[in-house]
FIDRENSE-553781 format. One record per residue: residue in one letter; x, y, z of N, C-alpha, C in turn. Coordinates in steps of 0.02 Angstrom, whole numbers, plus 50000, padded with zeros to 5 digits. Layout:
N
AXYZXYZXYZ;...
END
This chain:
396
M417035139051261416395142751253416355147951309;L416235154251291416185159551340415485159651371;N415455162551431414825162951468414325167251428;A413755164351411413255167851370412965173851407;R413005173951473412725179551510413095186051493;L413725185551473414105191551455413785195251397;E413425191551355413125194651296412545199351315;T412285198551375411725202851397411975209351428;L412625210051438412895216151467413095221051413;V412855227151418413085232351371413775234651394;D414135238251350414785240851368414725245351430;Y415255245451469415265249551530415195256951510;P414895261151553414745268151534415325271951504;F415925270951530416485274951505416755272351438;Q416645265851425416775263351358416295266551307;R415665266951327415165269951283415325277351272;L415545280751324415715287751318416305288751270;N416815284551276417395285051232417175284251159;E416725279451147416485278351079416085284351054;L415655287051097415245292851078415685298751058;L416185300251100416595306151088417105305151032;S417265298851017417735297550963417465299750895;K416805300450891416485302450828416415309950821;V416635313550872416525320850874417135324450845;E417005329350804417535333750780417675339150833;V418285339150859418465343950911418655350550878;R418265355650892418375362150859418775366950902;G418755365950967419125370451011419825367751025;N420265372151050420945370051068421075371051142;M420545370851181420615371851253420915365751286;E421185366651346421445360951385420855356451404;P420915349851390420355345351408420235345151483;L419595344851501419395344151571418885338451574;S418955334151623418485328651630418095329151696;M417435329151689416995328651747416555322451738;A416815317651700416415311651684416475306251737;V417055305751769417195300151814417195302451886;G416895298551931416875300152002417525298352036;E418065301352013418735299952039419015306252071;P419055306652137419305312652169419995314552143;Q420075320952123420705323252095421175326452146;L420925327252207421345330052260421795324652289;Q422345326752317422815321952346422575319652415;P422685313352433422525311052500423005314152550;P422865313752614423315316752664423995313252665;A424505316952688425185314252691425215308152736;L424735307452780424695301652824424725295152785;L424435295052725424415289052685425125286852665;T425475291352632426145289552607426635288452665;E426555292152719426985291152777426905284252807;T426275281952811426145275352840426385269852792;L426275270752727426525265952679427285265152685;A427635270752693428365270552699428585266852762;R428235267952817428425264552880428325257052875;H427885254752831427745247552825428025244652759;A428525247952732428785245952667429135239152667;T429315236752726429635230152729429145224352724;S428495225952718427975220652718427745218852648;W428015221952596427785220552528427925213452506;N428395210152538428575203352518428135198052549;R427645200052589427235195152625426525194852596;Y426265188652592425565187952573425125190552629;P424655195152614424215197652667423645192852681;P423395192852742422815188552758422185191052723;V421815186552693421195188452658420715191852706;A420685189452767420195192052816420425198552849;G421035200952833421265207352860421685206652923;T422055211852938422465211852999422035214153058;P422205212053120421815214353178421785221953183;D422345225353167422345232653173421865235853123;F421865233553061421415236253011420685235053032;L420535229053053419845227353072419615231653131;E420055232553179419885236553237419785243853219;A420195246553174420125253453152419455254553118;C419255249853076418595250353042418025250253093;A418085245653142417555245153193417525251453236;E418095254253253418115260453292417745266053254;W417875266453188417555271653149416805270553144;L416595264353132415875262953129415525264753194;K415855263353249415565264753314415495272353324;R416005276153303415975283453309415455286453263;R415425283853203415015287053151414295284553150;F414195278153162413525275253157413345271853223;W413455265453227413275261553286413515254453275;L413715251053329413865243853326413595240453388;P413365234253382413145230553441413715229753491;K413535229053554414045228353607414475222053597;D414175216853568414535210653559414855210153490;F414915215853455415205215753388415935213553390;D416115208953347416795206253345417105208053277;P417565212953276417845215153212418175209453172;V418475204753206418815199253172418325194853134;K417725194153161417225189753131416685193553092;Q416675200253098416105203953069416315209553022;I416965210053007417205214752957417665211152909;S417615212852846418055209952795418325215452750;P418985215652738419245220652692419065219052620;V418975224252580418855223352508419305228152470;A419475226352409419905230652367419475235952334;G419245240652375418755245452351418065242252351;T417545246252357416875243252363416635239952299;R416915241752241416695238652179416775230952184;E417365228752207417475221552214416965218352261;G416865221552318416415218652368415695218652345;L415475224052313414785224352289414655219152235;Y415145218052192415075212852141415025205952174;M415455204652221415465198052252414865196752297;A414545202052321413955201252363413405197452326;A413375198252259412865194552221412985187152225;F413625185052222413775177852225413705175252296;L413735179652345413595177852414412855176452424;A412425180252391411715180052406411295175952358;I411505175552295411065172852243411165165352233;S410615161652235410605154452222410245153252156;P410275147152129409945145952064409205147452063;E408865146652120408155148052122407945149952192;K407365153052197407065154552261406315153252256;N406055149252301405355147152298405185144152230;G405665140452202405545136952139405565141352078;E405775147652085405785152252028406465155652023;K406585158951967407205162651958407225168452007;P407775169352043407815174752093407855181652060;T407655186652098407715193552075408245197152116;A408525202352085408995206852118408735213952109;L408605217452163408305224152160408855229452160;M408735234852124409205240452122408855246552095;A409075252452116408785258652091408985259652019;N408615263851984408755265651915408645273151907;P409175277251898409865275951881410235271751933;L410815269051912411165264251955411915264251941;Y412275261451990412975259651981412975253051942;Q413285253051884413215247351838413475240751866;V413905241051916414155234851947413585230651975;Y413065233852003412505230052030412185225751976;Y412075228951919411735225551864412165219751837;G412795221151826413245216051800413315210251848;A413365211651913413435206351963412805201951964;A412215205151961411595201351962411545196651902;I411705199351843411675195251783412155189351787;M412775190651806413275185351806413155180251861;A412805182251915412635177551968412005173551953;G411645175451900411065171551878410395174151901;A410365180451925409735183251948409425187551893;E408795189151901408445193751857408475200751888;P408845205451858408855212251886408165215451881;V407945218351935407315222051936407495229351952;L407365233651903407565240651908406995244751937;L407135248051993406635251952028406725259352012;R406215262351984406255269351963406445273752022;A406955278052011407175282852061407215289652027;T406665293152026406615299451990406405304952039;R406365311052014406155316552058405475315152090;E405035311852053404365310552080404375305252135;T404905301252140404955296352195405465298652248;G405675304952245406175307352291406865304952274;D406975302852212407615300252187407855294152225;L407385290652256407505284152288406945279452267;P407075272952265406525268352246405945268852294;D405345268252268404735268052308404655260852334;L404815259852397404805253052425404095250152426;D403595254352432402905251952434402655249652366;A403015251652313402795250052245403095243552218;I403525240352257403845234152233403325228552234;P403215225252177402705219952176402865214252222;E402345211252249402405205552296402785199852265;D402645198152202402985192452172403725193652162;V403915199952152404625201752147404965200952214;L404645203352267404925202652334404985195352355;R404495191352336404505184252355405095180652324;R405305182852264405875179752230406535183252244;C406515188652282407115192852290407635189352334;Q408265189852314408815187352354409315192852373;I409295198552338409755203952354409455210552333;F409575215752372409355222552357409945227152368;Y410185230252314410715235152318410415242052331;L410615245052386410345251652404410935256352417;C410985261652377411525266552382411255272952412;S411535275052469411345281252501411955284252536;P412135290552519411865294852466411925291652397;A411425293052356411355289652293411815292552240;N412025288152195412385290052135411905289052076;P411705294352041412025300952037411665306652073;Q411055305552099410645311152119410845314252186;G411215310452228411405312952294410855312652346;S410315309152331409755308452378409975304052437;V409705305652496409895302152557409285298952588;A409335292552604408785288952637408785290752711;D408195292352737408145293752809408075287252849;L408035287852915408025281952957407395277752944;A406835280952934406215277252921406275273152857;Y406565276052806406655272452742407115266452751;L407675267452786408155262052796407855256452838;K407455258252888407125253152928406635249152885;K406255252552843405775249052801406135244252754;A406705246352725407085242052680407345235852717;L407595236852778407855231152816407285226452838;L406715229252856406145225052874405915220852815;L405925223852755405755219952695406255214252685;A406895215752695407405210552687407285204652734;R407065206152794406935200852843406275197252829;Q405775201052808405135197952793405185193052735;Y405565195052683405605190952623406275187152617;D406675187652669407305184052674407775185252615;F407965191552604408485193152556409025197252590;L409585198252555410145202052582410095209352560;L410055213852608410085220952594410815223052592;V411035225352533411725227452524411735235152526;A411995237852580411995245052590412665247852564;D412635251152507413215254252477413245261452503;E413685262652551413725269152584414385272652569;C414625271852507415285274452489415315282052490;Y414735285452484414725292752484414505295652552;S414485291552603414175293552666414515299652699;E415155300752685415515306252718415535312552676;I415245312352616415205318452574414485320852577;Y414345325452622413665328052629413675335552633;T413135338752611413135345952602412805349752660;G412435346352702412115349652758412525348952822;D412215350752878412565350352942412505343452974;T412025339552951411895333052982412135327452937;A412525322952965412775317252927412215312552908;P412235309552849411715304752829411675298852877;M411065296352886410965290252924411245284352885;G411415278952922411655272952890411235266952909;S411325261552873410925255552885411065252352953;L411665253552980411805250953047411355254253099;Q411195260553088410745264053135410035261353129;A409845259253068409195256053059409195249353096;A409735245653093409785239253129409725240353205;E410045245653228409995247253300409275248753319;A408935252753278408245254753293407765248853292;L407965243553256407535237553251407745232053300;G408155233753349408315228853400409045226653403;G409445228353352410155227053357410435221353315;S410005217353284410255211853243410525214453176;L411055211253151411325212953085411125207753033;D410645203653049410405198653001410145202052938;N410265198752880410015201052815410315207752793;L410895209552820411195215952805411945215252796;I412215218452743412935219252737413045226452714;V413515229852747413635236952735414345237852708;F414405242052656415055243252625415265250552632;H415905251452650416205258152654416885257952621;T417125263852600417755264352563418115270752579;L418775270752566419175276752574419235280752509;S418965278252456419055281452390418795288552390;K418185289652416417895296352416418065300052480;R417985296652536418095299652602418795302752609;S419305299152584419995301152594420365302752530;N420005303452474420315304652409420845299352393;A420695293152411421185287752406420935282152361;A420665283952302420405278852257420935273752237;G421555276052229422085271552208422325266752261;L422145267952323422345263352377421955256852372;R421365257052341420925251252333420795248052401;S420505251852445420375249152512419695251352538;G419305246352557418665247452589418535241552634;F417905241052658417735235252700416995233952697;A416825227852717416125225752726416025224052799;A415425225552824415245223752893414555220452893;G414475215452936413835211952940413835207052997;S413375202452995413335197353048413915192553042;V414035188553094414565183553093414445178653035;A413825176353028413675171452975413805174352906;T413605180652895413685183752829414425184752813;I414805187552859415515188952846415925182552842;T415745177452881416095171052875416025168252805;R415425168452778415315165952710415625170552657;F415625176952671415925181752625416685180452620;N417005179352676417725177952676417865171152643;R417425166452652417515159952619417515160952542;L417055165052518417025166652447417655170352425;R417865175152465418455179152447419085174852446;N419135169752487419715165352487419815162152419;Y419275160952384419315157852319419405162852262;S419245169152273419155173552215419545180052215;C419775182552272420015189452273420765189852284;A421045195552266421725197252284421695201452347;S421975199052401421905202452465422315208852466;T422105213552509422435220052514423125219452544;P423635222352512424325221852539424385224652609;L424855221952647424935223952717425085231452725;P425535234452685425635241652692424995245652678;A424605243352629423985246952613423475246352670;M423445240552702422985239852759423205244252817;A423855244852827424105249152881423925256452867;A424025258552804423845265352785423095266552792;A422705261552772421975262252777421765262952850;A422055259052894421895259552965422025266552991;A422595269452971422765276252992422245281352967;L422025280452905421525285052877420855284452911;W420645278452928420005277652962420015280853031;R420615281553060420665284353127420735292053127;D420785294953068420885302253063420275305553031;E419995310553064419415314053037419575321053011;A420155323653029420315330653010420325331352934;H420635326652899420675327352827419985326552794;V419545322752826418865321752799418465328252806;D418545331652862418205338052872418415343052818;E419055343252802419305347852751419015346152682;T418995339652667418725337452602417995339352596;R417615338052650416895339552649416775347052640;A417175351152673417105358452667417225360652595;L417705357552562417845359352492417265357452447;Y416965351552458416385349552417415805354452427;R415705356652489415175361452501415305367952463;A415935370052462416115376152426415985375252351;K416115369252325415995368152253415245368052238;Y414835365552283414115365952272413865373152278;D414165377052323414005384152326414145387452258;L414725385652230414915388452165414435386352110;A414235380052111413755377652061413095381352066;E412865382652127412245386452136412325393452109;K412905396452120413025403252096413045403552020;L413385398751988413485398951916412885396151877;L412535391251905411995388051868411305390151893;G411255392151956410595393551984410165387451980;D409555388251955409115382451947409065380251874;R409535382651832409535380351763409645372751761;F409375369551711409435362251702409135358451761;K408655361851796408345358851855408875356851907;N409385361051911409935359751958409685360152030;L409825354952068409645354652139410275353052179;R410365356552234410925354952278410775348352313;P411165343152301411005336652331411185336452405;A410895331652440411055330852511411735327652521;G411965323652472412605320252480412905318552413;G413495315452415413845313652354414195319652323;F414455318852263414815324452231414645325252157;Y414015323952140413815324552070413295330052060;L413305332952000412745336851975412355332351927;W411695332351933411255328251890410795333151854;L410995335051793410695340751759410255338551701;D409665341351698409195340051643409365344851586;V409725342151536409945346351480409555344851416;G409025340751421408605339251364408815332851328;D409455332251313409725326251281410455325451303;G410575320751347411235320051378411785318451328;E411645314151279412155312351230412345318351187;K411845321851162411995327651119412365333051158;A412175334051221412515339051262413235337051275;A413355330651288414035328251300414465329251237;Q414175327951179414555328851117414715336251106;R414235340651118414355347751108414885350351155;L414855348251218415335350651267416045348351249;W416105342351225416775339851205417015343251141;S416575344151095416755347151031416955354451038;E416565358251077416655365451078417115367951133;V417115364451192417525367151247417935361651282;R417995355751251418405350251276418235348351349;L417595348151364417365346051430417025339251425;R417285334351461416985327651461416475327151517;S415895324351500415355323251548415015316751529;L414605314151573414315307551561413565308051548;P413335305751489412605305751477412245301451528;G411685304051553411295300451603411035293751580;A410925293051515410675286651488411175281051496;Y411825282651505412335277551510412345274351580;I412025277551628411975274551695411255273351715;T410825273051665410115271651675409905266251625;R409565261151649409335255751605408655257551577;P408515255551515407855256951486407295253351523;L406705256451524406105253351551405865248051502;P405405243751523405145238551477404885241351411;D404625247451410404375250351348404925253551306;G405545253051329406105255851292406295262951312;T405895266151353406045272951376406635272851424;N407105277551413407665278251459407585284851496;E407405284551561407255290651598407885294651614;G408475291951601409085295751610409285299551548;Q408935298451492409125301351428409195309051430;P408745312651465408815319951464409395322551506;Y409705318251546410175320651597410905320051578;L411295324051614412015323951609412285323651681;R412765319151692413075318851759413765321951756;L413885326551803414545329651809414805328451880;A415425326151884415745324651948416155330751970;L415985333352029416345339152055416965336952094;V417435333952059417995330652093418645334652089;H418635340552057419245344452050419285349752105;D419825353652103419885359252149419385364652129;L419335369752170418815374852161418925378752095;A419545380452080419675384352019419515380251956;T419695373851956419545369651898418795368551891;T418455367851947417725367051946417395373251916;E417635379051936417355385351909417465385651834;E418055383751810418195383851739417745379051702;A417645372951729417235367951697416505370251692;L416245372951747415545375151746415445381351702;S415955385451697415915391251652415895388951579;R416275383751563416255381051495415555378151481;L415285374651530414615371751520414105377251507;N414145382551546413685388251537413755391351468;R414375391751444414525394851380414185391051323;V414175384451329413915380251275413175378851281;L412935377351341412245375151350411795380651375;
END
């Protein structure tokens, strides 16, 4: 007998997109272009392959689930440079490698969620639109997902003051992504402090998904939840932070990221991972450590994303309510009907894009606030991005 909870999950967004476009008659003969998936198309720095080659004799060894000392230290060094760490922070006990943040974010639900809280079914909070892994993890771990509206009227982040008391009382986990996917909104320090204070007041785990933290369009880097912890006295209680090399270093295929938190949280996280995960290979951890220690390639990547947003502003202006986001690498465009627009773009100019409704869950009344939107990932080089946006302009 299969787990009945699986029946409550809709198909993953890209499965739904494949089905939608399979029904479309393709009229154009242009070269297909995809802006549907947030997968960087640029090559990672040579440092990655060079380090993998130097450690090629380690492929025959089982890697430690908890990570190598060098990898853990490299992650801690970067966190200290970029955000903040307590003076007594111990990388061996407070950082855990993950095979990309998707694995870690999914497993965080099983770390935090128990059968009940205060005698009731627990809740899992997340913004809407959302990364679908949050929703799937909450369902499979046995929690009730509570979708928090994140629209232009709320600053594209959940309104923390609007969360009902009974929901907070039952809450065991809150997934918070900043910069947000898809809108690129960035939580400031006051917002992050309020979220962490709520986690401590109601005793739930704040899961800070900061996978886009190094892709920002302004001069100031986004704040992180570790800085909120510092501002509140330095404790990492009720907090776990996730980072990855997928976006920062164009290294999605390396499948390497990490989680950081208190000793108690990471100890339990590693205990869970011992039972469930495939640990990161030793050459991959060595390459990851080298990437976390190098900032030059990240500066180049960030400059290119800024140039692509400049191009989007030039080609689109404020059409489709286009706004230059503070972070991330998506355009979130109001095209009236995301599904119909996606079908037209594929049919007429062979451009793949993702309907906003596929990453937005319906409200209780059945309304899907992502329905008017289309998400486009600016993950190609500048010339390809210009071609893709020109096709979009031609059709819409």
